N, CA, C and O atoms as CSV, one atom per row, in Angstrom:
chain,resi,resn,atom,element,x,y,z
A,1,MET,N,N,-30.962,-200.604,75.127
A,1,MET,CA,C,-30.366,-199.288,75.239
A,1,MET,C,C,-31.010,-198.351,74.215
A,1,MET,O,O,-31.260,-198.740,73.074
A,2,LEU,N,N,-31.269,-197.131,74.632
A,2,LEU,CA,C,-31.933,-196.161,73.768
A,2,LEU,C,C,-30.929,-195.461,72.863
A,2,LEU,O,O,-29.798,-195.189,73.266
A,3,ASN,N,N,-31.357,-195.169,71.622
A,3,ASN,CA,C,-30.498,-194.361,70.754
A,3,ASN,C,C,-30.695,-192.882,71.101
A,3,ASN,O,O,-31.540,-192.544,71.931
A,4,ASN,N,N,-29.923,-192.013,70.472
A,4,ASN,CA,C,-29.973,-190.591,70.817
A,4,ASN,C,C,-31.343,-189.972,70.585
A,4,ASN,O,O,-31.794,-189.157,71.390
A,5,LYS,N,N,-32.010,-190.343,69.503
A,5,LYS,CA,C,-33.341,-189.794,69.224
A,5,LYS,C,C,-34.332,-190.220,70.306
A,5,LYS,O,O,-35.129,-189.409,70.778
A,6,GLN,N,N,-34.282,-191.492,70.696
A,6,GLN,CA,C,-35.173,-191.994,71.745
A,6,GLN,C,C,-34.885,-191.309,73.078
A,6,GLN,O,O,-35.808,-190.977,73.823
A,7,LYS,N,N,-33.601,-191.098,73.377
A,7,LYS,CA,C,-33.236,-190.391,74.608
A,7,LYS,C,C,-33.781,-188.970,74.584
A,7,LYS,O,O,-34.306,-188.478,75.583
A,8,GLY,N,N,-33.651,-188.316,73.431
A,8,GLY,CA,C,-34.162,-186.956,73.302
A,8,GLY,C,C,-35.658,-186.887,73.521
A,8,GLY,O,O,-36.146,-186.000,74.222
A,9,LEU,N,N,-36.389,-187.817,72.928
A,9,LEU,CA,C,-37.846,-187.854,73.110
A,9,LEU,C,C,-38.212,-188.143,74.556
A,9,LEU,O,O,-39.175,-187.585,75.083
A,10,GLN,N,N,-37.442,-189.019,75.200
A,10,GLN,CA,C,-37.688,-189.319,76.608
A,10,GLN,C,C,-37.464,-188.068,77.462
A,10,GLN,O,O,-38.259,-187.769,78.353
A,11,GLY,N,N,-36.387,-187.347,77.186
A,11,GLY,CA,C,-36.109,-186.113,77.917
A,11,GLY,C,C,-37.197,-185.079,77.717
A,11,GLY,O,O,-37.598,-184.404,78.666
A,12,GLU,N,N,-37.677,-184.948,76.495
A,12,GLU,CA,C,-38.739,-183.988,76.200
A,12,GLU,C,C,-40.044,-184.374,76.889
A,12,GLU,O,O,-40.783,-183.500,77.341
A,13,LYS,N,N,-40.333,-185.655,76.974
A,13,LYS,CA,C,-41.538,-186.111,77.667
A,13,LYS,C,C,-41.445,-185.793,79.159
A,13,LYS,O,O,-42.402,-185.292,79.750
A,14,ILE,N,N,-40.305,-186.082,79.759
A,14,ILE,CA,C,-40.097,-185.776,81.181
A,14,ILE,C,C,-40.222,-184.274,81.411
A,14,ILE,O,O,-40.882,-183.844,82.357
A,15,ALA,N,N,-39.593,-183.478,80.553
A,15,ALA,CA,C,-39.640,-182.021,80.684
A,15,ALA,C,C,-41.066,-181.501,80.545
A,15,ALA,O,O,-41.486,-180.633,81.310
A,16,SER,N,N,-41.810,-182.025,79.579
A,16,SER,CA,C,-43.197,-181.593,79.371
A,16,SER,C,C,-44.057,-181.877,80.593
A,16,SER,O,O,-44.823,-181.021,81.034
A,17,GLU,N,N,-43.930,-183.067,81.131
A,17,GLU,CA,C,-44.702,-183.426,82.320
A,17,GLU,C,C,-44.328,-182.534,83.499
A,17,GLU,O,O,-45.192,-182.111,84.268
A,18,TYR,N,N,-43.048,-182.255,83.633
A,18,TYR,CA,C,-42.556,-181.433,84.736
A,18,TYR,C,C,-43.124,-180.017,84.664
A,18,TYR,O,O,-43.614,-179.496,85.666
A,19,ILE,N,N,-43.062,-179.390,83.485
A,19,ILE,CA,C,-43.538,-178.010,83.411
A,19,ILE,C,C,-45.059,-177.915,83.486
A,19,ILE,O,O,-45.591,-176.900,83.936
A,20,LYS,N,N,-45.760,-178.953,83.054
A,20,LYS,CA,C,-47.221,-178.967,83.236
A,20,LYS,C,C,-47.561,-178.901,84.720
A,20,LYS,O,O,-48.491,-178.201,85.123
A,21,GLU,N,N,-46.799,-179.636,85.532
A,21,GLU,CA,C,-47.018,-179.620,86.984
A,21,GLU,C,C,-46.747,-178.242,87.577
A,21,GLU,O,O,-47.298,-177.894,88.621
A,22,LEU,N,N,-45.903,-177.459,86.916
A,22,LEU,CA,C,-45.593,-176.105,87.378
A,22,LEU,C,C,-46.581,-175.066,86.852
A,22,LEU,O,O,-46.448,-173.877,87.141
A,23,GLY,N,N,-47.566,-175.510,86.083
A,23,GLY,CA,C,-48.593,-174.604,85.596
A,23,GLY,C,C,-48.372,-174.045,84.205
A,23,GLY,O,O,-49.093,-173.142,83.780
A,24,TYR,N,N,-47.397,-174.561,83.495
A,24,TYR,CA,C,-47.183,-174.136,82.114
A,24,TYR,C,C,-48.257,-174.769,81.231
A,24,TYR,O,O,-48.706,-175.888,81.482
A,25,GLU,N,N,-48.656,-174.043,80.208
A,25,GLU,CA,C,-49.523,-174.604,79.169
A,25,GLU,C,C,-48.646,-174.895,77.956
A,25,GLU,O,O,-47.986,-173.994,77.438
A,26,ILE,N,N,-48.634,-176.121,77.510
A,26,ILE,CA,C,-47.813,-176.480,76.361
A,26,ILE,C,C,-48.598,-176.199,75.085
A,26,ILE,O,O,-49.695,-176.720,74.883
A,27,LEU,N,N,-48.015,-175.369,74.236
A,27,LEU,CA,C,-48.643,-175.011,72.968
A,27,LEU,C,C,-48.186,-175.921,71.832
A,27,LEU,O,O,-48.978,-176.279,70.961
A,28,GLU,N,N,-46.910,-176.291,71.845
A,28,GLU,CA,C,-46.347,-177.130,70.781
A,28,GLU,C,C,-45.245,-178.017,71.357
A,28,GLU,O,O,-44.514,-177.614,72.261
A,29,ASN,N,N,-45.143,-179.216,70.824
A,29,ASN,CA,C,-44.005,-180.101,71.079
A,29,ASN,C,C,-43.321,-180.356,69.746
A,29,ASN,O,O,-43.982,-180.596,68.736
A,30,ASN,N,N,-41.996,-180.302,69.750
A,30,ASN,CA,C,-41.208,-180.573,68.539
A,30,ASN,C,C,-41.687,-179.747,67.345
A,30,ASN,O,O,-41.982,-180.287,66.278
A,31,TYR,N,N,-41.757,-178.455,67.540
A,31,TYR,CA,C,-42.173,-177.551,66.471
A,31,TYR,C,C,-41.037,-177.430,65.458
A,31,TYR,O,O,-39.932,-177.007,65.799
A,32,ARG,N,N,-41.318,-177.807,64.211
A,32,ARG,CA,C,-40.278,-177.850,63.175
A,32,ARG,C,C,-40.608,-176.932,62.005
A,32,ARG,O,O,-41.759,-176.795,61.589
A,33,THR,N,N,-39.555,-176.313,61.495
A,33,THR,CA,C,-39.640,-175.567,60.241
A,33,THR,C,C,-38.413,-175.953,59.415
A,33,THR,O,O,-37.603,-176.777,59.839
A,34,LYS,N,N,-38.288,-175.353,58.244
A,34,LYS,CA,C,-37.096,-175.604,57.430
A,34,LYS,C,C,-35.837,-175.092,58.125
A,34,LYS,O,O,-34.736,-175.588,57.885
A,35,LYS,N,N,-36.014,-174.097,58.985
A,35,LYS,CA,C,-34.865,-173.497,59.672
A,35,LYS,C,C,-34.361,-174.334,60.840
A,35,LYS,O,O,-33.169,-174.326,61.146
A,36,GLY,N,N,-35.270,-175.057,61.491
A,36,GLY,CA,C,-34.860,-175.813,62.671
A,36,GLY,C,C,-36.042,-176.257,63.502
A,36,GLY,O,O,-37.175,-176.306,63.024
A,37,GLU,N,N,-35.762,-176.582,64.758
A,37,GLU,CA,C,-36.777,-177.141,65.650
A,37,GLU,C,C,-36.693,-176.496,67.026
A,37,GLU,O,O,-35.619,-176.116,67.493
A,38,ILE,N,N,-37.844,-176.386,67.654
A,38,ILE,CA,C,-37.925,-175.996,69.059
A,38,ILE,C,C,-38.597,-177.149,69.780
A,38,ILE,O,O,-39.661,-177.612,69.369
A,39,ASP,N,N,-37.972,-177.613,70.858
A,39,ASP,CA,C,-38.477,-178.793,71.558
A,39,ASP,C,C,-39.860,-178.561,72.158
A,39,ASP,O,O,-40.771,-179.365,71.961
A,40,ILE,N,N,-40.013,-177.459,72.892
A,40,ILE,CA,C,-41.303,-177.162,73.534
A,40,ILE,C,C,-41.580,-175.667,73.411
A,40,ILE,O,O,-40.701,-174.837,73.645
A,41,ILE,N,N,-42.801,-175.341,73.045
A,41,ILE,CA,C,-43.273,-173.961,73.109
A,41,ILE,C,C,-44.387,-173.960,74.139
A,41,ILE,O,O,-45.351,-174.718,74.035
A,42,ALA,N,N,-44.240,-173.093,75.138
A,42,ALA,CA,C,-45.185,-173.084,76.254
A,42,ALA,C,C,-45.612,-171.656,76.569
A,42,ALA,O,O,-45.069,-170.683,76.046
A,43,TYR,N,N,-46.598,-171.574,77.435
A,43,TYR,CA,C,-47.151,-170.294,77.860
A,43,TYR,C,C,-47.344,-170.357,79.363
A,43,TYR,O,O,-47.899,-171.322,79.889
A,44,GLN,N,N,-46.881,-169.319,80.052
A,44,GLN,CA,C,-47.093,-169.230,81.494
A,44,GLN,C,C,-47.021,-167.765,81.908
A,44,GLN,O,O,-46.136,-167.028,81.475
A,45,LYS,N,N,-47.952,-167.360,82.742
A,45,LYS,CA,C,-47.965,-166.006,83.300
A,45,LYS,C,C,-47.795,-164.941,82.218
A,45,LYS,O,O,-46.952,-164.050,82.331
A,46,ASN,N,N,-48.603,-165.049,81.178
A,46,ASN,CA,C,-48.629,-164.084,80.082
A,46,ASN,C,C,-47.311,-164.014,79.303
A,46,ASN,O,O,-47.030,-163.006,78.655
A,47,THR,N,N,-46.511,-165.069,79.362
A,47,THR,CA,C,-45.224,-165.097,78.665
A,47,THR,C,C,-45.157,-166.302,77.735
A,47,THR,O,O,-45.548,-167.409,78.102
A,48,LEU,N,N,-44.663,-166.072,76.544
A,48,LEU,CA,C,-44.432,-167.126,75.566
A,48,LEU,C,C,-43.016,-167.650,75.794
A,48,LEU,O,O,-42.056,-166.880,75.786
A,49,ILE,N,N,-42.890,-168.963,75.997
A,49,ILE,CA,C,-41.604,-169.545,76.386
A,49,ILE,C,C,-41.182,-170.594,75.366
A,49,ILE,O,O,-41.916,-171.539,75.076
A,50,PHE,N,N,-39.996,-170.406,74.838
A,50,PHE,CA,C,-39.406,-171.347,73.891
A,50,PHE,C,C,-38.345,-172.136,74.648
A,50,PHE,O,O,-37.423,-171.560,75.227
A,51,ILE,N,N,-38.484,-173.460,74.637
A,51,ILE,CA,C,-37.674,-174.306,75.514
A,51,ILE,C,C,-36.859,-175.312,74.717
A,51,ILE,O,O,-37.382,-176.026,73.861
A,52,GLU,N,N,-35.579,-175.353,75.016
A,52,GLU,CA,C,-34.681,-176.381,74.492
A,52,GLU,C,C,-34.450,-177.380,75.623
A,52,GLU,O,O,-34.112,-176.992,76.741
A,53,VAL,N,N,-34.631,-178.659,75.329
A,53,VAL,CA,C,-34.466,-179.716,76.330
A,53,VAL,C,C,-33.187,-180.485,76.030
A,53,VAL,O,O,-32.926,-180.871,74.890
A,54,LYS,N,N,-32.399,-180.698,77.073
A,54,LYS,CA,C,-31.173,-181.483,76.939
A,54,LYS,C,C,-31.166,-182.559,78.009
A,54,LYS,O,O,-31.369,-182.276,79.190
A,55,LEU,N,N,-30.933,-183.790,77.592
A,55,LEU,CA,C,-30.883,-184.924,78.511
A,55,LEU,C,C,-29.456,-185.453,78.565
A,55,LEU,O,O,-28.778,-185.554,77.543
A,56,ARG,N,N,-29.016,-185.786,79.765
A,56,ARG,CA,C,-27.710,-186.415,79.952
A,56,ARG,C,C,-27.843,-187.502,81.008
A,56,ARG,O,O,-28.657,-187.404,81.926
A,57,ASN,N,N,-27.030,-188.537,80.858
A,57,ASN,CA,C,-26.977,-189.546,81.917
A,57,ASN,C,C,-25.610,-189.555,82.584
A,57,ASN,O,O,-25.339,-190.381,83.455
A,58,SER,N,N,-24.744,-188.620,82.167
A,58,SER,CA,C,-23.473,-188.407,82.857
A,58,SER,C,C,-22.981,-187.010,82.495
A,58,SER,O,O,-23.485,-186.381,81.565
A,59,LEU,N,N,-22.000,-186.543,83.238
A,59,LEU,CA,C,-21.421,-185.234,82.941
A,59,LEU,C,C,-20.113,-185.369,82.162
A,59,LEU,O,O,-19.316,-184.433,82.105
A,60,ARG,N,N,-19.906,-186.517,81.577
A,60,ARG,CA,C,-18.682,-186.774,80.814
A,60,ARG,C,C,-18.460,-185.703,79.744
A,60,ARG,O,O,-17.325,-185.299,79.494
A,61,TYR,N,N,-19.522,-185.256,79.129
A,61,TYR,CA,C,-19.406,-184.252,78.072
A,61,TYR,C,C,-19.850,-182.869,78.548
A,61,TYR,O,O,-20.147,-181.996,77.732
A,62,GLY,N,N,-19.894,-182.670,79.849
A,62,GLY,CA,C,-20.280,-181.384,80.411
A,62,GLY,C,C,-21.761,-181.325,80.738
A,62,GLY,O,O,-22.513,-182.272,80.508
A,63,TYR,N,N,-22.152,-180.186,81.279
A,63,TYR,CA,C,-23.557,-179.982,81.611
A,63,TYR,C,C,-24.375,-179.840,80.329
A,63,TYR,O,O,-23.879,-179.328,79.326
A,64,PRO,N,N,-25.605,-180.287,80.364
A,64,PRO,CA,C,-26.435,-180.234,79.151
A,64,PRO,C,C,-26.535,-178.840,78.535
A,64,PRO,O,O,-26.496,-178.692,77.313
A,65,ILE,N,N,-26.664,-177.829,79.377
A,65,ILE,CA,C,-26.824,-176.465,78.861
A,65,ILE,C,C,-25.610,-176.026,78.046
A,65,ILE,O,O,-25.724,-175.162,77.176
A,66,GLU,N,N,-24.449,-176.619,78.328
A,66,GLU,CA,C,-23.229,-176.260,77.607
A,66,GLU,C,C,-23.262,-176.713,76.147
A,66,GLU,O,O,-22.442,-176.273,75.341
A,67,ALA,N,N,-24.199,-177.582,75.808
A,67,ALA,CA,C,-24.325,-178.061,74.426
A,67,ALA,C,C,-25.032,-177.046,73.531
A,67,ALA,O,O,-25.107,-177.236,72.317
A,68,ILE,N,N,-25.547,-175.978,74.121
A,68,ILE,CA,C,-26.252,-174.965,73.336
A,68,ILE,C,C,-25.282,-173.828,73.043
A,68,ILE,O,O,-25.013,-172.978,73.893
A,69,ASN,N,N,-24.772,-173.835,71.835
A,69,ASN,CA,C,-23.816,-172.807,71.437
A,69,ASN,C,C,-24.543,-171.625,70.788
A,69,ASN,O,O,-25.768,-171.620,70.667
A,70,PHE,N,N,-23.766,-170.632,70.378
A,70,PHE,CA,C,-24.336,-169.429,69.772
A,70,PHE,C,C,-25.188,-169.768,68.550
A,70,PHE,O,O,-26.276,-169.221,68.371
A,71,ARG,N,N,-24.690,-170.665,67.720
A,71,ARG,CA,C,-25.406,-171.031,66.490
A,71,ARG,C,C,-26.756,-171.682,66.797
A,71,ARG,O,O,-27.759,-171.364,66.159
A,72,LYS,N,N,-26.780,-172.593,67.775
A,72,LYS,CA,C,-28.028,-173.262,68.161
A,72,LYS,C,C,-29.019,-172.238,68.711
A,72,LYS,O,O,-30.198,-172.263,68.359
A,73,ALA,N,N,-28.546,-171.340,69.572
A,73,ALA,CA,C,-29.417,-170.305,70.140
A,73,ALA,C,C,-29.975,-169.402,69.041
A,73,ALA,O,O,-31.147,-169.027,69.073
A,74,LYS,N,N,-29.138,-169.060,68.080
A,74,LYS,CA,C,-29.576,-168.213,66.969
A,74,LYS,C,C,-30.661,-168.909,66.150
A,74,LYS,O,O,-31.637,-168.279,65.743
A,75,THR,N,N,-30.488,-170.199,65.911
A,75,THR,CA,C,-31.493,-170.971,65.169
A,75,THR,C,C,-32.814,-171.002,65.922
A,75,THR,O,O,-33.873,-170.790,65.332
A,76,ILE,N,N,-32.757,-171.265,67.220
A,76,ILE,CA,C,-33.979,-171.312,68.032
A,76,ILE,C,C,-34.690,-169.965,67.990
A,76,ILE,O,O,-35.912,-169.912,67.847
A,77,LYS,N,N,-33.940,-168.882,68.111
A,77,LYS,CA,C,-34.545,-167.546,68.074
A,77,LYS,C,C,-35.196,-167.267,66.719
A,77,LYS,O,O,-36.260,-166.652,66.655
A,78,SER,N,N,-34.569,-167.712,65.655
A,78,SER,CA,C,-35.122,-167.512,64.316
A,78,SER,C,C,-36.424,-168.289,64.136
A,78,SER,O,O,-37.397,-167.757,63.600
A,79,VAL,N,N,-36.444,-169.537,64.579
A,79,VAL,CA,C,-37.663,-170.353,64.497
A,79,VAL,C,C,-38.755,-169.743,65.380
A,79,VAL,O,O,-39.926,-169.721,65.000
A,80,ALA,N,N,-38.370,-169.251,66.551
A,80,ALA,CA,C,-39.333,-168.618,67.459
A,80,ALA,C,C,-39.972,-167.392,66.812
A,80,ALA,O,O,-41.183,-167.195,66.911
A,81,LEU,N,N,-39.171,-166.581,66.158
A,81,LEU,CA,C,-39.701,-165.391,65.484
A,81,LEU,C,C,-40.689,-165.778,64.387
A,81,LEU,O,O,-41.728,-165.137,64.225
A,82,ASP,N,N,-40.364,-166.818,63.641
A,82,ASP,CA,C,-41.295,-167.307,62.616
A,82,ASP,C,C,-42.609,-167.770,63.241
A,82,ASP,O,O,-43.682,-167.511,62.697
A,83,TYR,N,N,-42.525,-168.453,64.379
A,83,TYR,CA,C,-43.720,-168.930,65.082
A,83,TYR,C,C,-44.570,-167.741,65.539
A,83,TYR,O,O,-45.790,-167.737,65.372
A,84,ILE,N,N,-43.916,-166.744,66.109
A,84,ILE,CA,C,-44.630,-165.550,66.577
A,84,ILE,C,C,-45.339,-164.868,65.412
A,84,ILE,O,O,-46.491,-164.451,65.540
A,85,ARG,N,N,-44.665,-164.755,64.298
A,85,ARG,CA,C,-45.283,-164.147,63.101
A,85,ARG,C,C,-46.461,-164.973,62.604
A,85,ARG,O,O,-47.529,-164.433,62.317
A,86,LEU,N,N,-46.263,-166.281,62.502
A,86,LEU,CA,C,-47.300,-167.173,61.992
A,86,LEU,C,C,-48.559,-167.134,62.858
A,86,LEU,O,O,-49.675,-167.138,62.339
A,87,LYS,N,N,-48.376,-167.096,64.171
A,87,LYS,CA,C,-49.500,-167.135,65.106
A,87,LYS,C,C,-49.961,-165.751,65.555
A,87,LYS,O,O,-50.896,-165.637,66.348
A,88,SER,N,N,-49.312,-164.696,65.052
A,88,SER,CA,C,-49.632,-163.306,65.430
A,88,SER,C,C,-49.631,-163.128,66.948
A,88,SER,O,O,-50.608,-162.657,67.529
A,89,LEU,N,N,-48.537,-163.504,67.570
A,89,LEU,CA,C,-48.409,-163.432,69.029
A,89,LEU,C,C,-47.468,-162.308,69.458
A,89,LEU,O,O,-46.714,-162.460,70.420
A,90,PHE,N,N,-47.509,-161.206,68.761
A,90,PHE,CA,C,-46.577,-160.101,68.986
A,90,PHE,C,C,-46.741,-159.433,70.347
A,90,PHE,O,O,-45.805,-158.807,70.844
A,91,GLU,N,N,-47.914,-159.559,70.950
A,91,GLU,CA,C,-48.194,-158.828,72.187
A,91,GLU,C,C,-47.603,-159.488,73.435
A,91,GLU,O,O,-47.649,-158.900,74.516
A,92,TYR,N,N,-47.055,-160.682,73.309
A,92,TYR,CA,C,-46.563,-161.406,74.481
A,92,TYR,C,C,-45.060,-161.251,74.671
A,92,TYR,O,O,-44.296,-161.291,73.706
A,93,PRO,N,N,-44.641,-161.073,75.922
A,93,PRO,CA,C,-43.201,-161.134,76.199
A,93,PRO,C,C,-42.695,-162.538,75.878
A,93,PRO,O,O,-43.448,-163.509,75.951
A,94,VAL,N,N,-41.429,-162.637,75.526
A,94,VAL,CA,C,-40.836,-163.909,75.109
A,94,VAL,C,C,-39.663,-164.248,76.025
A,94,VAL,O,O,-38.928,-163.373,76.484
A,95,ARG,N,N,-39.514,-165.546,76.273
A,95,ARG,CA,C,-38.397,-166.035,77.089
A,95,ARG,C,C,-37.836,-167.297,76.441
A,95,ARG,O,O,-38.578,-168.088,75.859
A,96,PHE,N,N,-36.533,-167.478,76.546
A,96,PHE,CA,C,-35.868,-168.669,76.031
A,96,PHE,C,C,-35.251,-169.418,77.204
A,96,PHE,O,O,-34.327,-168.929,77.854
A,97,ASP,N,N,-35.774,-170.609,77.464
A,97,ASP,CA,C,-35.323,-171.418,78.599
A,97,ASP,C,C,-34.636,-172.686,78.127
A,97,ASP,O,O,-34.810,-173.129,76.992
A,98,VAL,N,N,-33.855,-173.255,79.026
A,98,VAL,CA,C,-33.274,-174.575,78.809
A,98,VAL,C,C,-33.697,-175.458,79.968
A,98,VAL,O,O,-33.585,-175.071,81.131
A,99,ILE,N,N,-34.181,-176.641,79.644
A,99,ILE,CA,C,-34.489,-177.638,80.669
A,99,ILE,C,C,-33.467,-178.753,80.540
A,99,ILE,O,O,-33.321,-179.370,79.485
A,100,GLU,N,N,-32.762,-178.996,81.640
A,100,GLU,CA,C,-31.783,-180.078,81.697
A,100,GLU,C,C,-32.409,-181.253,82.430
A,100,GLU,O,O,-32.939,-181.094,83.530
A,101,VAL,N,N,-32.349,-182.418,81.829
A,101,VAL,CA,C,-32.849,-183.641,82.452
A,101,VAL,C,C,-31.645,-184.554,82.675
A,101,VAL,O,O,-30.976,-184.972,81.730
A,102,PHE,N,N,-31.388,-184.853,83.949
A,102,PHE,CA,C,-30.313,-185.774,84.307
A,102,PHE,C,C,-30.947,-187.116,84.624
A,102,PHE,O,O,-31.730,-187.228,85.568
A,103,LEU,N,N,-30.618,-188.126,83.849
A,103,LEU,CA,C,-31.216,-189.453,83.994
A,103,LEU,C,C,-30.165,-190.408,84.547
A,103,LEU,O,O,-29.099,-190.582,83.958
A,104,SER,N,N,-30.478,-191.029,85.690
A,104,SER,CA,C,-29.529,-191.966,86.298
A,104,SER,C,C,-29.763,-193.377,85.762
A,104,SER,O,O,-30.770,-193.649,85.108
A,105,GLU,N,N,-28.825,-194.256,86.047
A,105,GLU,CA,C,-28.932,-195.638,85.561
A,105,GLU,C,C,-30.164,-196.352,86.107
A,105,GLU,O,O,-30.707,-197.242,85.453
A,106,ASP,N,N,-30.607,-195.964,87.304
A,106,ASP,CA,C,-31.781,-196.612,87.893
A,106,ASP,C,C,-33.092,-195.957,87.436
A,106,ASP,O,O,-34.153,-196.199,88.011
A,107,ARG,N,N,-32.992,-195.112,86.376
A,107,ARG,CA,C,-34.144,-194.479,85.715
A,107,ARG,C,C,-34.770,-193.350,86.529
A,107,ARG,O,O,-35.838,-192.853,86.171
A,108,ASN,N,N,-34.127,-192.942,87.611
A,108,ASN,CA,C,-34.573,-191.744,88.312
A,108,ASN,C,C,-34.040,-190.538,87.550
A,108,ASN,O,O,-33.066,-190.644,86.805
A,109,TYR,N,N,-34.679,-189.403,87.740
A,109,TYR,CA,C,-34.219,-188.229,87.012
A,109,TYR,C,C,-34.342,-186.972,87.861
A,109,TYR,O,O,-35.116,-186.911,88.816
A,110,LYS,N,N,-33.559,-185.980,87.483
A,110,LYS,CA,C,-33.588,-184.661,88.102
A,110,LYS,C,C,-33.767,-183.656,86.976
A,110,LYS,O,O,-33.113,-183.754,85.938
A,111,VAL,N,N,-34.649,-182.694,87.180
A,111,VAL,CA,C,-34.935,-181.691,86.155
A,111,VAL,C,C,-34.529,-180.315,86.675
A,111,VAL,O,O,-34.850,-179.942,87.803
A,112,THR,N,N,-33.823,-179.575,85.838
A,112,THR,CA,C,-33.411,-178.214,86.176
A,112,THR,C,C,-33.850,-177.286,85.051
A,112,THR,O,O,-33.644,-177.585,83.875
A,113,ILE,N,N,-34.457,-176.159,85.418
A,113,ILE,CA,C,-34.863,-175.162,84.426
A,113,ILE,C,C,-33.971,-173.934,84.572
A,113,ILE,O,O,-33.804,-173.402,85.670
A,114,THR,N,N,-33.405,-173.493,83.458
A,114,THR,CA,C,-32.673,-172.228,83.427
A,114,THR,C,C,-33.505,-171.263,82.597
A,114,THR,O,O,-33.607,-171.398,81.378
A,115,GLU,N,N,-34.094,-170.292,83.273
A,115,GLU,CA,C,-34.910,-169.299,82.577
A,115,GLU,C,C,-34.002,-168.255,81.935
A,115,GLU,O,O,-32.914,-167.967,82.434
A,116,ASN,N,N,-34.462,-167.699,80.830
A,116,ASN,CA,C,-33.690,-166.680,80.106
A,116,ASN,C,C,-32.265,-167.150,79.834
A,116,ASN,O,O,-31.305,-166.409,80.047
A,117,ALA,N,N,-32.139,-168.373,79.368
A,117,ALA,CA,C,-30.822,-168.989,79.174
A,117,ALA,C,C,-30.015,-168.319,78.058
A,117,ALA,O,O,-28.784,-168.314,78.090
A,118,PHE,N,N,-30.707,-167.765,77.089
A,118,PHE,CA,C,-30.013,-167.068,75.996
A,118,PHE,C,C,-30.927,-166.051,75.357
A,118,PHE,O,O,-30.525,-165.363,74.418
């Protein structure tokens, strides 16, 4: 059985592969600063996309996107702004997405993207 960190990494790997198939270019995985972390930073259609990935194997605790509260969104936005400053990417529109990965017991999965989630 996987621990929470392993599940998170598995979800991020599935999400990364999924968005690559959709034509996204992945710029960073698990981008960390003292302020926090962004799971995936990607680029598609002239837009810089900051992505939070949530994996669930049941809805017992609600939909994955419901785990992103105001504080988490604020942290992601702050880290994103630091990234934009560091890389001088001011000219690009920005989007904040959530990718939900639903993993079944038989290891099949379903991926849902919510664009402009916060």
